[in-house]
Each structure stands twice: as C-alpha cells, then as structure tokens.
N, C-alpha and C positions, 0 to 999 in steps of 0.2 A: 340127602334125598328125602322128599316128603312121602308119606304113605297115604292110603285111602282114608285112614282115620284122620290124618292131618287135613286132608282136603275137606272132609265133612265138618271138621271142627272149626276151620279157619275162614271158610268163605261165608258170606252173609246170607245166602239163600240155600235152598235145598239142592242136593245132587240128584239129577234126573234118574229115574229107574232104568231108562234105556242105557245110560252110561254104565250103571252098576251091572246090568246084564252083560254088556259088552266085555267088561273086565272078567266076569265069571266064565265066559265062553271062549276067551282068548288068552294065550299065555302072556305072562308079564313081559317076557322078552319081546314078543311080537308087538305088543301095545307100545312098549318103550321105543322100539325101532320106528314105529309109525309116528311117534310123537304125541300120543294121546294118553300117556301114563298120568297117574295122579299128580306127580310133581310138576310136570309141564302145565297141566291145567290149573293147579293151585297158583303157580307163578303168574300165569296169564290173568286169572281172575283177580288176584291181589293187585297186579299192576293197573288193570283197568279200573278197579275201584279206587285206586290211588289217584287216577286222573279225574274221575267223576263219581263222587260218593253221594248218590241220591237214592231215595226209597225205591223208585222204579228200577234204577240201575242195579241195585242190590238183589233184585229178584232174578236177574239174568245169570245163566250159567254159560260162560263163554267157552268156545271150542277151539277157534283158530281165527286167523285173519285171512285176508285175500291178497296180501302183499301191497295193497294200495291205501292202507290206512282205514279200512273198513273191517268189521269183525262179525263173525257168525256166532249165534247163541240160541239157546232155548230158554224159555221162561220156566224156572224150576218147578212151578206148581201147575204147569199146563199138562193136562192128562194126555193130549194128543202129541206132545213133545215135537211140535213143528219147529224146524230150524228157520231162524230169521237173520236178516243182514242188518247190522247197524251201520248205515251209510252216512258218511260225513259230507258228501257233495253230490246232490243236495242232502242236507241233514234230514234224516228220517229213518224209519224202520220199514223194511220190505220183507214180506214172507217169501221163502223159497218154495213153499208148498211141498217140502220134503221132510219126512219124519226123521227123527234122530237115528232110529234103527236102520233106515236106508242110507243115511248120510255117512255114518261112522266107518263102515267097511271099506269104502273107497276114498275117504277123506285124506287130504294131504295137510300136514301141519306146517303152516307158514310162520309160526311163532315159536320155533324150537329154542330150547335153553342150552343146547349142547353145541351150537355153532361156535367155531373159534373166533377170536377177535379179528377184525379186518386189519390188513397191513397198514401200519401207521397209527393205529388206535392203541391206547393204553388205559387200563382200568385199575381203580383202587376199590377193593371190596373185601368182605370178610368170608365169602364162600369160595369153594374151590373152583367154581365156574361163575364167570361174571353174570351169566344169564339167570342165575339163581339168587342174585344179591338181595332181593326183597324178602327172602326167607330168613336172612340174618342181616338186616340193614344197618348201615352207618346212619345214625340219626342226624338230622340237619344241624342240630345244636352242636354235636360233636365235630361235625365237619367244619363249621364256621369257627369253632374254638381252635381247631388244629390249624386252620388257615391263619388266624390272627396270631398264632404262636410261631409262625414259620416265615422266614425271610424269603423274598422273591415271589410272593403271591399275595394278592389283596382281594378280600371279599367285596363284591360290588352289589350283588343282589338283583341285578337287572341286566338285560342285554338290549342291544339297539339294532335297528335295521333301517335302511334308507329306501324310501319309495322311489323306484327307478324312473317314474314319470314326473313326480313333483319335486324330488330331491329332499323332501321333508324327512327328517330323522324321527323314527317312532321308537319309543321306549317300551319294553315288555318286562314286567316283573318276573323274575326267575330266581327262586330261592337257591342259594348256594353258588350262583354264578360268580366265578372269581377270575381275575386277570393275572396272568403270569408275566413277570418281568416288565419290560417296557414295550412289549409287542402289541399292546392294545387287544382288541377283541380277536385278532388273528391268532393269539396264543392265550387260550382260556381253559378253565376247568369247569365242567358242568356236573352238578349233582342231580341224580334222579333215581328213583326206585332203590334208594339205599346204596348206590354206587356212584363213583366219580369217573368221568371220562375226560381224557385230555390227549393231545397229540403225542406220539411216541418219538421224541427227540432225545439226544443224550442229556441235555440239560433238564428236560421234563422228567426223564426217568429218574435222575438223581433226586429231583424234588419230590416225585411220587414216592420213592422209597422212604424219604424222610417223613412225609405225611403219613404213610402207612404204619410206620413205627408208632406214631402218636395215636393212631386210630385202632391199633391192634388188628390191622388188616394186612392184605397182601397186594402185590402189584402183578397184574396179568397183561401180557402183551402177545403179539402174534408169534414171537420166537419161543 
C-alpha cells in the first residue's frame, strides 16, 4: 500500500490542498472504502502518466474515471481547485464548474484497485493485487526476456485489427504483446502498467506459472 508521502513524492504535480484537507477530516477507513485513499490515487495518476507523459498532463491530479474512458481531475496549482473532465470523444477538457471540496464527499471511484479479476482473466504481477501492479512493475525488458526464454509463447510487439467496412488489416504497435501457442491473436498475452494479462485456461495457467517464476512474480486469477 502507498502512503500520502508516497503520493506526494511519486506523482509529477502537486497534491491539491482540498484533497489533503479531505484526508484530515475523514477517517482512513472511510476514505479507503470510498476509493479515494492515497494508494488508489497514486496508482491512477501513475497509470495515466504512463499513457500520456506531457508537461500539461503532469500538472493534473486525477481523481477518478466516469466508466467510459474519460477522467476527472483538478490542475494541481489551480487555487480554485475546479474539477475538469478529460474527454476522449470528442477529445478535449470540459469544466464541471464543481470545486474539489464539493466533489469529493459524494464522488464514486470508478478506478478502484481492489476489484477482483473478471472470470476468465489471469494476471502476472509482483503486487498482491493486480490493480496495484504499477507500484512494483514488471519492466518491459524483463517481460520480453522471460518470453524469449519460455517455450509456447512468442513476443510479437504489435497487435492487429481488421476494418469491418474495408477488410483492411491495421497494425498497432503494442509493447510486450505476445502470442501463445498456435492460436494466433485469439490467445495472447498483453503487458501494460507493469502487469501481464492473458486468458485463464489450463494451458495458459501453467504457462503463466512458469513465466511468473522467471519474473519473481505471482499469478492472480478469479479463483
């Protein structure tokens, strides 16, 4: 688990005063149950910086998502601490006109780190909860080396998708993307945020256990 000190030290921008006050006036258990504890917000901010590391992005203190791929944040040095929405469709920033102090008491966390794995999903990670993997990540270089040293899996480094209207196959660069056995893209392993996700099948579980040993990691599934 990360502490407030970890949050302050590891994110690139300042922690808003409104959030610090919220922690002071609410119990640690209540904040954790709500999903706005320092560990959850540290993970969220590290993951989003992992996706887009720009100067403007680093000034933002992310709070939660909306469940549709958009994220709510405040600009760390904004004295008014107005909550904004980072919208991906259409791409842009929208003000909610709500202050952080008004937002937090009733906010719901859509980016929890304590959700169990979905049925059929399998994770390789170094943390006790797969949602915290970015706090102790498996580096991409170690993942690729483990794949290269393991039979039954092959690193490809890209995924493909077919345009349903034109039939054209489009290739997407994807670090760590690996194919398992002879199943093609239907059976693959994806590396992101310092963890690996693959389908939970008997063969894949055995493969995951072998890879986890090489990576000093663990395997986490729904069972």
